[in-house]
C-alpha positions as CSV (number, residue, x, y, z in Angstrom):
1,M,-87.2,235.2,138.9
2,I,-86.6,236.3,142.3
3,G,-84.6,239.4,142.6
4,R,-85.2,240.2,138.8
5,T,-87.0,243.3,137.7
6,L,-89.7,243.3,135.1
7,G,-90.7,246.7,134.0
8,H,-90.9,248.7,137.2
9,Y,-91.7,245.4,139.2
10,R,-89.1,243.8,141.4
11,V,-89.7,240.2,142.0
12,L,-89.7,239.3,145.7
13,A,-91.1,235.8,146.4
14,K,-92.9,232.9,144.6
15,L,-96.7,232.8,145.7
16,G,-97.9,229.9,143.6
17,E,-98.0,228.0,140.6
18,G,-100.7,226.5,138.1
19,G,-101.2,225.0,134.6
20,M,-101.7,228.7,133.4
21,G,-98.7,230.5,135.0
22,V,-96.5,231.2,138.0
23,V,-97.5,234.0,140.5
24,Y,-94.8,236.1,142.3
25,R,-95.0,238.7,145.0
26,A,-93.4,241.9,143.5
27,H,-92.9,245.5,144.4
28,D,-94.0,248.3,142.3
29,E,-91.1,250.6,142.5
30,R,-93.2,253.5,140.6
31,L,-96.1,253.6,143.1
32,D,-94.4,251.9,146.2
33,R,-96.7,249.2,146.6
34,D,-96.7,245.4,146.6
35,V,-98.5,243.4,143.7
36,A,-99.0,240.1,142.4
37,L,-97.0,239.4,139.2
38,K,-98.1,236.5,137.0
39,V,-95.6,235.3,134.2
40,L,-95.6,232.1,132.1
41,P,-93.9,229.0,133.4
42,A,-90.5,228.4,131.9
43,E,-91.6,225.6,129.6
44,S,-94.2,227.9,128.0
45,L,-91.9,230.9,127.7
46,H,-91.6,230.6,123.9
47,D,-95.1,229.0,123.2
48,P,-97.0,231.6,121.2
49,T,-100.4,230.1,122.1
50,A,-99.5,230.3,126.0
51,R,-98.4,234.0,125.4
52,A,-101.7,234.7,123.6
53,R,-103.6,233.1,126.3
54,L,-101.9,235.3,129.1
55,V,-102.6,238.5,127.1
56,R,-106.2,237.3,126.5
57,E,-106.4,236.9,130.4
58,A,-105.2,240.4,131.0
59,R,-107.6,241.8,128.4
60,M,-110.8,240.1,129.8
61,A,-109.8,240.8,133.5
62,A,-109.1,244.4,132.8
63,R,-112.8,244.9,131.7
64,L,-113.5,244.2,135.4
65,N,-113.5,246.7,138.2
66,H,-115.4,245.3,141.3
67,P,-114.5,245.1,144.9
68,H,-115.0,241.4,145.1
69,I,-112.6,240.7,141.9
70,C,-108.8,240.8,142.0
71,T,-107.9,244.1,140.0
72,V,-105.6,243.9,137.0
73,Y,-103.2,246.8,136.8
74,E,-101.5,246.2,133.6
75,V,-99.9,243.8,131.1
76,G,-96.3,244.1,129.9
77,E,-93.3,242.4,128.5
78,M,-89.7,242.6,129.1
79,D,-86.8,240.4,127.7
80,G,-89.3,238.0,126.1
81,Q,-91.3,237.5,129.2
82,V,-94.8,238.5,129.3
83,Y,-96.4,239.3,132.5
84,I,-99.6,240.7,134.3
85,A,-99.5,242.9,137.2
86,M,-102.4,242.6,139.5
87,E,-103.7,243.3,143.0
88,L,-102.0,241.4,145.6
89,V,-104.9,240.1,147.9
90,Q,-104.0,239.3,151.4
91,G,-105.7,236.4,153.2
92,R,-106.5,232.9,152.7
93,P,-107.7,230.7,150.0
94,L,-111.2,229.7,150.7
95,D,-110.4,225.9,150.2
96,A,-108.0,226.4,153.2
97,V,-110.7,228.1,155.3
98,L,-113.1,225.2,154.6
99,T,-112.0,222.8,157.5
100,G,-115.7,222.1,157.9
101,P,-118.9,223.9,157.4
102,L,-119.1,227.6,157.7
103,P,-121.7,229.4,159.7
104,A,-124.8,230.0,157.7
105,A,-124.2,233.9,158.0
106,D,-120.7,233.5,156.7
107,A,-121.7,231.2,153.8
108,L,-124.4,233.6,152.9
109,R,-122.1,236.7,153.0
110,Y,-119.3,235.0,151.0
111,G,-121.8,233.7,148.6
112,I,-123.3,237.2,147.9
113,Q,-120.0,238.5,147.3
114,I,-118.9,235.9,144.9
115,A,-122.2,236.0,143.1
116,G,-121.8,239.8,142.8
117,A,-118.3,239.3,141.3
118,L,-119.7,236.9,138.7
119,A,-122.8,239.1,138.0
120,H,-120.4,242.0,137.4
121,A,-118.3,239.9,134.9
122,H,-121.3,238.4,133.1
123,A,-122.6,241.9,132.7
124,R,-119.5,242.8,130.9
125,G,-119.4,239.7,128.6
126,V,-117.0,237.6,130.6
127,V,-117.4,234.3,131.9
128,H,-114.9,232.9,134.5
129,R,-114.9,229.0,133.6
130,D,-112.5,228.2,136.3
131,L,-114.5,229.4,139.5
132,K,-113.6,227.2,142.6
133,S,-112.7,227.6,146.3
134,A,-109.1,227.7,145.6
135,N,-109.7,230.7,143.4
136,V,-111.4,232.8,146.1
137,V,-109.5,234.4,148.7
138,I,-111.0,235.5,152.0
139,T,-109.3,238.6,153.2
140,P,-108.6,239.6,157.0
141,D,-111.4,242.0,156.6
142,G,-113.8,239.0,155.8
143,L,-114.2,240.0,152.1
144,A,-114.4,237.4,149.2
145,K,-112.0,238.1,146.3
146,V,-112.4,236.1,143.0
147,L,-109.0,235.5,141.4
148,D,-107.6,233.9,138.3
149,F,-109.6,234.7,135.1
150,G,-107.2,232.6,133.4
151,L,-109.8,230.6,131.7
152,A,-112.0,233.6,131.0
153,K,-113.5,234.0,127.7
154,P,-115.9,236.5,126.0
155,L,-119.5,234.9,126.3
156,T,-120.0,234.9,122.5
157,S,-116.9,233.7,121.0
158,E,-115.6,230.2,122.4
159,T,-116.2,227.2,120.3
160,A,-117.3,223.9,121.4
161,A,-114.1,222.3,120.0
162,A,-112.1,224.5,122.4
163,T,-114.1,223.4,125.4
164,A,-113.9,219.8,124.4
165,T,-110.1,220.0,124.5
166,L,-110.4,221.4,127.8
167,T,-112.6,218.8,128.9
168,R,-110.3,215.9,127.4
169,Q,-107.3,217.7,129.3
170,T,-109.3,217.7,132.5
171,L,-110.2,213.9,132.4
172,T,-106.6,212.9,131.7
173,E,-104.4,215.4,133.6
174,V,-105.7,214.3,137.0
175,G,-102.7,215.6,139.1
176,S,-103.0,219.0,137.6
177,V,-106.6,219.9,137.3
178,A,-108.6,217.3,139.5
179,G,-109.7,220.3,141.6
180,T,-111.2,222.0,138.5
181,L,-113.0,218.9,137.4
182,A,-115.1,219.0,140.7
183,Y,-116.3,222.3,139.8
184,M,-117.1,221.6,136.1
185,A,-120.7,221.6,134.9
186,P,-122.2,218.6,133.1
187,E,-122.5,220.5,129.8
188,Q,-118.8,221.2,130.0
189,L,-118.1,217.4,130.6
190,R,-120.2,216.9,127.7
191,G,-117.8,218.9,125.5
192,Q,-120.4,221.7,125.0
193,P,-119.4,225.4,125.5
194,A,-119.5,226.9,128.7
195,D,-121.5,230.0,129.4
196,A,-122.8,232.0,132.4
197,R,-124.8,229.2,133.7
198,S,-121.7,227.1,133.9
199,D,-120.3,229.7,136.3
200,I,-123.4,229.4,138.3
201,W,-122.9,225.7,138.5
202,A,-119.4,226.2,139.9
203,L,-120.8,228.8,142.4
204,G,-123.4,226.2,143.6
205,V,-120.4,223.8,144.2
206,V,-118.7,226.5,146.2
207,L,-121.9,227.4,148.2
208,Y,-122.2,223.6,148.8
209,E,-118.9,223.4,150.2
210,M,-119.3,226.3,152.5
211,A,-122.6,225.1,153.7
212,S,-121.5,221.4,154.4
213,G,-117.8,221.3,154.5
214,R,-117.5,219.0,151.5
215,R,-118.1,218.9,147.8
216,P,-121.5,217.6,146.6
217,F,-119.8,215.0,144.1
218,R,-116.9,212.8,144.6
219,G,-115.3,209.9,143.0
220,A,-112.0,207.9,143.5
221,T,-111.0,208.3,139.9
222,A,-111.7,211.2,137.2
223,F,-113.9,208.9,135.5
224,A,-116.0,208.1,138.5
225,L,-116.1,211.8,139.5
226,S,-117.4,212.8,136.1
227,A,-120.0,210.1,136.2
228,A,-121.2,211.4,139.5
229,I,-121.5,215.0,138.2
230,L,-123.2,213.8,135.0
231,H,-125.8,211.3,136.6
232,E,-126.0,211.4,140.5
233,P,-128.4,213.7,142.3
234,V,-127.1,216.3,144.7
235,P,-126.8,214.8,148.2
236,P,-129.1,216.7,150.6
237,L,-127.4,219.5,152.7
238,P,-127.5,219.1,156.5
239,A,-130.7,220.0,158.2
240,V,-129.3,223.1,159.9
241,V,-128.7,224.8,156.6
242,P,-131.2,227.6,156.1
243,A,-134.0,226.5,153.6
244,A,-133.4,229.7,151.4
245,L,-129.6,228.7,151.2
246,A,-130.3,225.0,150.5
247,A,-132.9,226.0,147.9
248,T,-130.4,228.3,146.0
249,V,-127.8,225.5,146.0
250,E,-130.2,223.1,144.6
251,R,-131.3,225.3,141.8
252,C,-127.5,226.3,140.8
253,L,-126.7,222.6,140.6
254,M,-129.6,221.5,138.1
255,K,-128.0,219.2,135.7
256,E,-129.9,221.1,132.8
257,P,-128.4,224.5,132.2
258,G,-131.9,225.9,131.6
259,Q,-133.2,224.9,134.9
260,R,-130.4,227.0,136.8
261,Y,-130.7,230.6,137.4
262,R,-130.1,232.5,134.2
263,Q,-127.8,235.2,135.7
264,A,-125.5,235.3,138.6
265,A,-127.5,238.5,139.8
266,E,-130.3,236.2,140.4
267,V,-128.3,234.0,142.7
268,Q,-127.1,237.1,144.3
269,A,-130.7,238.3,145.0
270,A,-131.8,234.9,146.3
271,L,-128.8,234.7,148.5
272,E,-129.6,238.3,149.7
273,A,-133.2,237.4,150.4
274,G,-132.1,234.4,152.5
275,E,-129.5,236.6,154.5
276,A,-132.3,239.1,155.2
277,G,-134.6,236.3,156.2
278,T,-132.1,234.6,158.7
279,A,-131.2,238.1,159.9
280,A,-134.9,239.1,160.6
281,E,-135.3,235.7,162.4
282,R,-132.2,236.3,164.5
283,A,-133.5,239.8,165.2
284,A,-137.0,238.5,166.1
285,I,-135.6,236.0,168.5
286,R,-133.4,238.4,170.2
287,A,-136.3,241.0,170.6
288,G,-138.6,238.0,171.8
289,A,-140.7,238.6,168.7
290,R,-141.9,236.6,165.8
291,A,-144.2,236.7,162.7
292,V,-147.8,236.4,163.9
293,K,-150.5,234.1,162.4
294,L,-154.2,235.1,162.2
295,A,-157.5,233.3,161.1
296,V,-160.4,235.0,159.7
297,L,-163.5,233.1,161.2
298,P,-166.5,232.9,158.8
299,F,-168.5,235.9,159.3
300,A,-172.1,235.2,160.6
301,N,-175.0,236.0,158.6
302,L,-177.5,237.8,161.0
303,S,-180.1,238.5,158.4
304,G,-181.8,235.1,159.0
305,D,-182.1,234.8,155.4
306,P,-180.2,231.9,153.7
307,E,-180.0,233.7,150.6
308,Q,-177.4,236.1,152.1
309,E,-175.0,233.5,152.9
310,Y,-173.0,234.4,150.0
311,L,-172.6,237.8,151.3
312,S,-171.1,236.7,154.7
313,D,-169.0,233.9,153.0
314,G,-167.9,236.2,150.2
315,L,-166.9,238.8,152.8
316,T,-164.8,236.2,154.7
317,Q,-163.1,235.2,151.6
318,E,-162.3,238.8,150.6
319,M,-160.8,239.7,154.0
320,I,-158.6,236.6,153.8
321,S,-157.3,237.8,150.5
322,Q,-157.0,241.4,151.6
323,L,-154.9,240.5,154.7
324,G,-153.2,237.6,153.1
325,R,-151.3,239.9,150.7
326,L,-151.0,242.8,153.3
327,H,-147.6,242.1,154.9
328,P,-146.5,238.4,154.6
329,A,-143.2,238.9,156.3
330,S,-145.0,239.6,159.5
331,L,-148.5,238.2,159.2
332,G,-149.6,234.8,158.0
333,V,-153.2,234.2,157.2
334,I,-155.0,230.8,157.3
335,A,-156.7,230.0,154.0
336,R,-160.4,229.6,153.4
337,A,-160.8,226.0,153.4
338,S,-159.5,225.5,157.0
339,V,-161.6,228.3,158.5
340,M,-164.8,227.4,156.9
341,R,-165.0,224.2,159.1
342,Y,-165.8,226.6,162.0
343,K,-168.7,228.1,160.4
344,K,-171.6,228.1,162.9
345,T,-169.4,226.1,165.3
346,E,-169.8,226.2,169.0
347,A,-165.9,225.7,169.5
348,P,-164.4,228.4,171.9
349,P,-161.9,230.7,170.4
350,D,-158.9,229.1,172.3
351,Q,-159.7,225.7,170.9
352,I,-160.1,227.2,167.3
353,A,-156.7,229.0,167.7
354,R,-155.0,225.9,169.0
355,E,-156.1,223.8,166.2
356,L,-155.2,226.3,163.6
357,G,-152.0,227.4,165.3
358,V,-152.9,231.0,165.3
359,D,-152.3,233.9,167.6
360,Y,-155.2,236.2,166.7
361,L,-158.7,235.7,165.3
362,L,-160.9,238.2,163.2
363,E,-164.5,237.4,163.6
364,G,-167.5,239.5,162.5
365,S,-171.1,239.5,161.2
366,T,-172.9,241.0,158.3
367,H,-176.5,241.6,157.1
368,R,-178.1,243.5,154.5
369,E,-181.3,245.7,154.7
370,G,-182.5,247.0,151.3
371,A,-179.3,248.9,149.8
372,R,-177.4,249.1,153.0
373,V,-174.9,246.7,154.4
374,Y,-174.1,246.3,158.2
375,I,-170.8,244.9,159.1
376,T,-169.1,244.2,162.6
377,A,-165.6,243.1,163.2
378,D,-163.6,242.2,166.2
379,L,-159.9,241.2,166.4
380,I,-159.2,238.9,169.4
381,E,-155.9,238.0,170.9
382,V,-156.1,234.4,171.9
383,Q,-153.7,234.2,174.7
384,G,-155.1,237.2,176.8
385,Q,-158.7,236.5,175.5
386,S,-158.6,240.3,174.9
387,V,-160.3,242.3,172.0
388,L,-157.6,244.5,170.4
389,W,-159.8,246.3,168.2
390,S,-163.5,246.3,167.3
391,D,-165.9,248.4,165.0
392,S,-169.1,248.4,163.1
393,F,-169.8,249.8,159.8
394,E,-173.1,250.9,157.9
395,R,-172.6,251.5,154.2
396,E,-174.3,251.5,151.0
397,S,-173.7,248.2,149.1
398,S,-171.4,250.1,146.9
399,G,-169.0,250.8,149.8
400,I,-168.5,247.3,150.9
401,M,-165.0,247.2,149.5
402,G,-164.1,250.4,151.4
403,V,-165.1,248.5,154.6
404,Q,-162.8,245.6,153.7
405,R,-159.9,248.1,153.5
406,D,-160.8,249.9,156.8
407,V,-160.9,246.6,158.6
408,A,-157.5,245.5,157.1
409,R,-156.0,248.9,158.0
410,N,-157.2,248.6,161.6
411,V,-155.9,245.1,161.9
412,A,-152.5,246.1,160.8
413,R,-152.5,249.0,163.2
414,A,-153.8,246.8,166.1
415,L,-151.1,244.2,165.2
416,A,-148.4,246.9,165.1
417,L,-147.5,245.9,161.5
418,A,-145.0,248.4,160.0
419,L,-146.6,248.6,156.5
420,L,-144.5,249.3,153.4
421,P,-145.5,252.2,151.1
422,A,-146.8,249.8,148.6
423,E,-148.9,248.0,151.3
424,Q,-150.1,251.5,152.5
425,A,-151.1,252.4,149.0
426,Q,-153.0,249.1,148.6
427,L,-155.3,250.1,151.6
428,A,-155.7,253.6,150.4
429,T,-157.9,253.5,147.5
430,G,-159.1,250.7,145.3
431,R,-160.3,250.3,141.6
432,P,-163.8,251.5,141.3
433,I,-166.2,248.5,141.1
434,N,-170.0,248.6,140.3
435,A,-171.9,247.6,143.2
436,E,-174.2,245.1,141.4
437,A,-171.2,243.6,139.5
438,Y,-169.3,243.0,143.0
439,D,-172.6,241.4,144.4
440,L,-172.8,238.9,141.4
441,Y,-169.1,238.1,141.5
442,L,-169.4,237.3,145.3
443,K,-172.2,234.9,144.3
444,G,-170.2,233.3,141.8
445,S,-166.9,233.0,143.9
446,Q,-168.9,231.0,146.5
447,L,-170.2,228.6,143.8
448,W,-167.3,227.5,141.9
449,I,-165.3,226.3,144.9
450,R,-167.9,223.6,145.6
451,L,-166.6,222.0,142.5
452,T,-169.9,220.2,141.4
453,K,-170.9,220.7,137.9
454,P,-174.3,222.5,138.6
455,D,-172.4,225.0,141.0
456,V,-169.5,225.4,138.5
457,D,-172.1,226.3,135.7
458,A,-174.0,228.6,137.9
459,A,-170.9,230.3,138.9
460,E,-170.0,230.9,135.2
461,Q,-173.4,232.5,134.8
462,Y,-172.9,235.0,137.7
463,F,-169.3,235.9,136.5
464,Q,-170.8,236.6,133.1
465,L,-173.6,238.6,134.5
466,A,-170.9,240.6,136.5
467,L,-169.0,241.4,133.3
468,A,-172.2,242.5,131.6
469,K,-172.4,245.1,134.4
470,Q,-168.8,245.9,134.3
471,P,-166.7,244.6,131.4
472,D,-163.3,245.7,132.7
473,Y,-164.0,243.8,136.2
474,A,-160.7,242.0,136.5
475,A,-161.7,239.8,139.5
476,A,-164.7,238.5,137.5
477,H,-162.4,237.5,134.6
478,T,-160.2,235.7,137.1
479,G,-163.4,233.9,138.2
480,L,-164.3,232.7,134.7
481,A,-160.7,231.4,134.5
482,L,-161.2,229.4,137.7
483,V,-164.5,228.1,136.5
484,W,-162.7,226.5,133.4
485,V,-159.8,225.1,135.5
486,S,-162.2,223.5,137.8
487,R,-164.1,222.0,134.8
488,Q,-160.7,220.5,133.6
489,Q,-159.7,219.4,137.1
490,M,-163.0,217.6,137.7
491,G,-163.4,216.2,134.2
492,F,-166.4,218.3,133.4
493,A,-164.5,219.7,130.1
494,P,-161.6,218.1,128.3
495,P,-158.3,220.1,128.3
496,S,-158.8,221.1,124.6
497,E,-162.0,223.0,125.6
498,A,-161.1,224.1,129.2
499,A,-157.4,225.4,128.7
500,P,-158.0,227.8,125.8
501,N,-160.9,229.5,127.8
502,A,-159.1,229.5,131.2
503,K,-156.1,230.9,129.4
504,A,-157.9,233.8,127.8
505,A,-159.9,234.7,130.9
506,A,-156.7,234.8,133.0
507,A,-154.8,236.8,130.4
508,K,-157.7,239.3,130.4
509,A,-157.7,239.6,134.2
510,I,-153.8,240.2,134.2
511,E,-154.2,242.8,131.4
512,L,-156.7,244.7,133.3
513,D,-155.1,244.3,136.7
514,G,-151.5,242.8,136.9
515,G,-151.9,242.6,140.8
516,L,-154.2,239.6,141.0
517,A,-152.3,236.8,142.4
518,E,-155.2,234.4,141.6
519,A,-155.0,235.2,137.8
520,H,-151.2,234.6,137.8
521,F,-151.9,231.3,139.6
522,V,-154.4,230.2,136.9
523,Q,-151.9,231.3,134.1
524,A,-149.0,229.4,135.7
525,A,-151.2,226.3,136.1
526,I,-152.2,226.1,132.4
527,K,-148.6,226.8,131.4
528,T,-147.4,224.0,133.6
529,F,-150.3,221.3,133.3
530,T,-151.7,221.9,129.9
531,D,-149.2,224.0,127.8
532,W,-146.1,222.3,129.2
533,D,-144.3,225.4,128.7
534,F,-142.3,224.9,131.9
535,A,-139.8,227.7,131.4
536,E,-142.5,230.4,131.0
537,A,-144.6,229.1,133.9
538,E,-141.9,229.8,136.5
539,A,-142.3,233.7,136.2
540,D,-146.1,233.5,136.7
541,W,-145.7,231.0,139.8
542,R,-143.4,233.4,141.3
543,R,-145.4,236.4,140.6
544,A,-148.5,234.8,142.0
545,L,-146.7,234.3,145.5
546,E,-145.1,237.6,145.3
547,L,-148.4,239.1,145.1
548,N,-150.0,236.8,147.8
549,P,-147.5,234.6,149.6
550,N,-150.3,233.3,151.8
551,L,-152.0,231.9,148.8
552,A,-151.8,228.3,149.9
553,E,-153.3,226.6,146.8
554,A,-151.0,228.2,144.5
555,R,-148.0,227.4,146.8
556,T,-149.2,223.8,146.8
557,F,-149.4,223.6,143.0
558,Y,-146.1,225.3,142.8
559,S,-144.6,222.7,144.9
560,H,-145.6,220.1,142.3
561,Y,-144.2,222.2,139.6
562,L,-140.8,222.3,141.6
563,A,-140.9,218.6,141.8
564,I,-141.5,218.2,138.1
565,M,-138.5,220.5,137.5
566,K,-136.3,218.1,139.7
567,R,-136.0,220.6,142.5
568,P,-137.2,218.5,145.4
569,G,-135.8,220.6,148.2
570,E,-137.8,223.8,147.1
571,S,-140.8,221.6,146.3
572,S,-140.8,220.3,149.9
573,E,-140.3,223.8,151.4
574,A,-143.4,225.1,149.3
575,V,-145.8,222.4,150.2
576,E,-145.0,222.4,153.8
577,R,-145.4,226.2,154.0
578,A,-148.7,225.7,152.2
579,L,-150.1,223.2,154.9
580,V,-149.2,225.6,157.7
581,L,-151.5,228.2,155.8
582,D,-154.3,225.8,155.2
583,P,-153.9,222.7,157.6
584,F,-157.4,221.2,157.0
585,N,-157.9,221.4,153.3
586,P,-158.3,217.8,152.2
587,L,-157.2,218.8,148.5
588,L,-154.0,220.4,149.7
589,R,-153.3,217.5,152.0
590,A,-153.9,215.0,149.2
591,M,-151.5,217.2,147.1
592,Y,-148.9,217.2,149.9
593,G,-149.0,213.3,150.2
594,M,-148.5,213.1,146.3
595,Q,-145.6,215.5,146.6
596,R,-144.0,213.0,149.1
597,F,-144.8,210.3,146.8
598,L,-143.2,212.0,143.8
599,V,-140.0,212.7,145.7
600,G,-139.7,209.1,146.7
601,R,-140.8,209.6,150.5
602,Y,-143.4,206.7,150.3
603,D,-143.8,206.2,154.1
604,D,-144.5,210.0,154.4
605,A,-146.9,209.8,151.7
606,L,-148.8,206.8,153.1
607,A,-149.1,208.7,156.4
608,A,-150.4,211.9,154.6
609,F,-153.2,209.8,152.7
610,E,-154.4,207.5,155.5
611,P,-156.4,210.1,157.5
612,L,-158.0,211.7,154.3
613,P,-161.7,211.3,153.4
614,E,-162.7,208.8,150.8
615,G,-162.2,210.2,147.3
616,F,-159.1,212.1,148.3
617,R,-157.2,209.2,149.5
618,D,-157.7,206.0,147.2
619,A,-155.2,206.6,144.5
620,G,-152.7,207.8,146.8
621,L,-152.9,204.8,149.1
622,W,-152.7,202.6,146.1
623,Y,-149.6,204.3,144.8
624,A,-147.8,204.2,148.1
625,H,-148.8,200.7,149.2
626,S,-147.9,199.4,145.8
627,M,-144.3,200.9,145.9
628,L,-143.8,199.7,149.4
629,G,-144.7,196.1,148.3
630,H,-148.0,196.0,150.4
631,D,-149.9,193.9,148.0
632,T,-152.9,193.4,150.3
633,E,-153.2,197.0,151.3
634,A,-152.6,198.2,147.7
635,A,-155.4,195.9,146.6
636,A,-157.9,197.3,148.9
637,A,-157.2,200.9,147.9
638,L,-157.3,200.0,144.2
639,R,-160.6,198.4,144.6
640,A,-161.9,201.6,146.1
641,F,-160.4,203.6,143.4
642,L,-161.8,201.4,140.7
643,R,-165.2,201.6,142.3
644,S,-165.0,205.4,142.2
645,M,-164.8,205.3,138.2
646,G,-168.4,204.4,138.0
647,D,-168.1,200.9,136.3
648,G,-168.6,197.9,138.5
649,A,-167.2,195.5,136.2
650,L,-163.7,196.9,137.0
651,E,-163.6,195.9,140.5
652,E,-165.0,192.5,139.6
653,A,-162.2,192.1,136.9
654,F,-159.5,192.9,139.5
655,E,-161.1,190.5,142.1
656,R,-161.1,187.7,139.5
657,G,-157.4,188.2,139.0
658,W,-156.8,188.7,142.6
659,Q,-158.3,185.2,143.4
660,E,-156.6,183.6,140.4
661,G,-153.0,184.9,140.9
662,G,-152.6,187.7,143.3
663,Y,-152.0,191.5,142.9
664,R,-150.3,191.5,139.7
665,L,-152.8,189.6,137.7
666,G,-155.5,191.6,139.4
667,V,-154.2,194.7,138.0
668,K,-153.6,193.2,134.5
669,R,-157.4,192.1,134.4
670,A,-158.4,195.4,135.8
671,A,-156.5,197.3,133.1
672,A,-157.9,195.2,130.4
673,A,-161.4,195.9,131.6
674,L,-160.7,199.7,132.0
675,A,-159.3,199.8,128.5
676,T,-162.7,198.6,127.1
677,S,-164.9,200.3,129.4
678,K,-167.7,202.4,128.0
679,T,-168.9,204.2,131.2
680,A,-165.9,204.6,133.5
681,M,-164.3,208.1,134.1
682,F,-160.6,208.0,134.3
683,A,-157.4,209.6,133.2
684,L,-155.2,207.8,130.6
685,T,-152.4,208.0,132.8
686,D,-154.1,206.0,135.6
687,L,-154.4,203.3,132.8
688,A,-151.0,203.6,131.9
689,I,-149.9,203.1,135.3
690,M,-151.9,199.9,135.8
691,L,-150.6,198.5,132.3
692,A,-146.9,199.3,133.4
693,E,-147.5,197.5,136.8
694,A,-149.0,194.6,135.0
695,G,-145.9,194.5,132.7
696,E,-147.8,195.4,129.6
697,T,-145.0,197.6,128.1
698,A,-146.3,198.2,124.6
699,P,-149.9,198.9,125.8
700,A,-148.7,201.2,128.5
701,L,-146.6,203.2,125.8
702,D,-149.6,203.4,123.4
703,C,-151.6,204.7,126.5
704,L,-148.9,207.5,127.3
705,E,-148.7,208.6,123.8
706,R,-152.6,209.1,123.5
707,A,-152.5,210.9,126.8
708,F,-149.7,213.1,125.2
709,D,-151.8,213.7,122.2
710,G,-154.9,214.6,124.4
711,R,-152.9,216.9,126.7
712,D,-153.5,214.9,129.7
713,P,-152.7,217.3,132.7
714,N,-150.9,214.4,134.4
715,M,-148.2,214.0,131.7
716,P,-145.6,216.4,133.2
717,Y,-145.2,214.0,136.1
718,L,-144.1,211.5,133.6
719,G,-140.5,211.5,134.9
720,L,-141.5,211.4,138.5
721,W,-143.9,208.2,138.4
722,P,-142.0,205.3,139.7
723,F,-144.4,202.9,137.9
724,F,-142.7,203.9,134.7
725,R,-139.2,202.9,135.4
726,C,-139.7,199.8,133.6
727,L,-140.2,201.8,130.4
728,H,-137.3,204.4,130.9
729,G,-135.1,202.3,128.4
730,E,-137.7,202.3,125.6
731,P,-137.2,204.6,122.8
732,R,-140.8,205.5,122.7
733,Y,-140.8,206.6,126.3
734,Q,-137.6,208.6,125.7
735,A,-139.1,210.4,122.7
736,L,-142.2,211.2,124.7
737,Y,-140.0,212.6,127.6
738,R,-138.0,214.9,125.1
739,R,-141.3,216.2,123.3
740,L,-142.6,217.1,126.9
741,G,-139.5,219.1,127.5
742,L,-138.9,217.8,130.8
743,P,-135.5,218.3,132.7
744,E,-132.8,215.6,131.9
């Protein structure tokens, strides 16, 4: 071919060869430029299928015009030879650049560019199907260019049979396509059609390569490599890889297509957010600045009237919420549970700040006289022991929400936060709220969080009274939703009663005010733990945390959702951030311990549960000690857990078994007693765990099926409980798993 002329292209040199064609450098004598010319290999010259494939490639690629995609100029034919003329991309293939891990900034930049190229193609109905580092060129200007849409196809036309043929070829023709195999998604290996999510898997492999310097899955043979892709978890990336990049890679490489990003544009957005975050961190380091953390200390009730505690506590909670969603990129706000321990404390400010890990404290006081409310507020910089801002307010009760906005605005000004327009608008004017309704709402909001049945019942009454005063009060509807979630969580009402009421209240709150993070949190929790609608839940989890990234409880529950979705890296990142925001909340610390347990970090789980107060630790200690083989310690924790169920016969049954035959027999005896108890309060999944530990396979499966029928909120954890590994081969277990719709 060298020296030959095809059309107005004179062939100069051979650049490369693959299964789909040979590529030459050629000179366009009409426009006086060098191009890449792709032709069929000699053995395929007269093959009509090969000719049609080359023309199809040209047609697919001609739809695309993007700075990070190699441009196709034209397709032609001369003397029986079909050719494609395309942009000659100067540079080095990415696989040649990857002699080791790339700097995070480079990996993010190239990843954004490649994702942008795929997003452009997908939007025009084209899926690549053969994305790999060898098909990406890094130009001398530092740009990534995606090449070779030789396997590209319309998103709606390819049949499964054609993909299955490709899969068989891939598994057998190791010498020619072993590189492609390493980038193929599990569904392709199973002979299913490739779609945009298959490209996203391949992009995940390329991102993993750039971040670590190696591919995520390896095998000595094509069969071993395929088995690794289909069944092995993704090895963790090095600790130096930014969390945002690692989380993006993890989601791209989900085995189940439905758990990946739906569109390449979403990957691009996630990488751009990660790039912005690392750039901001670098800029802050260079400037000697960083995001600040603040704690709102419990406002003091100066009235001398205990009946006014709800007002001071309510104002504390409302200021935390107001500031928490104000400017989360620059301001972290400690959650309520961790600051309320300092109510009426004698601890000095520097000690409080040290224990909470904050730079600033907002403290104040309130009291009411008739229809007027008096509020003071002081913003203290702890290190310099200086008051940055201080003010006092006297308002009618109806103006208390305006005071909250004034305080937040002044705090932002004192901390030199550059507020975005949306954040400025948030502090401008609020929705009009009836003063009596607001007062009733504050009373209810301070009761439900105590989680006792009388308090939760009283909270519902206050929220209903608030709605009688103002039916469109979205926060009161959110309060009702939280009341019903609390009843379900504490066992005061079955899921069949609690979930529909919570769902209706949350939906009404969102209808009235879509900006309430707590309402989206409730809706996400119901979809996850009661409806088991995992795909729909994701949007609500994300929306809740977009509206208030400092909502620690939502972030903690979201971490469990991510664990259930088999995204352990994202799960760990979420729960660790939550602990920073609410370090002394025993419920969140217990959920942190459980997250560690669910991702297989049993020693970490044990360390998290041990310092917790009784009632938050017993089940977790039992689980962790049991998995670590600590029979004596597991027995002690199980005794305490059985004791908490309210039936003394359970602990006695365990003790008899323990004395007769050790831990396993004790568990078996306790499970038998629990299954027939008339007074014990327990979840069916707890009984199923005990039965599985005792080797009672059929009764354990019976129990799980009953838990499924009763919408037990613990059922989404089915695939994570290590106790049920002995059941994984059972058809009944597998059927339950499929009915739950959990990730493969």
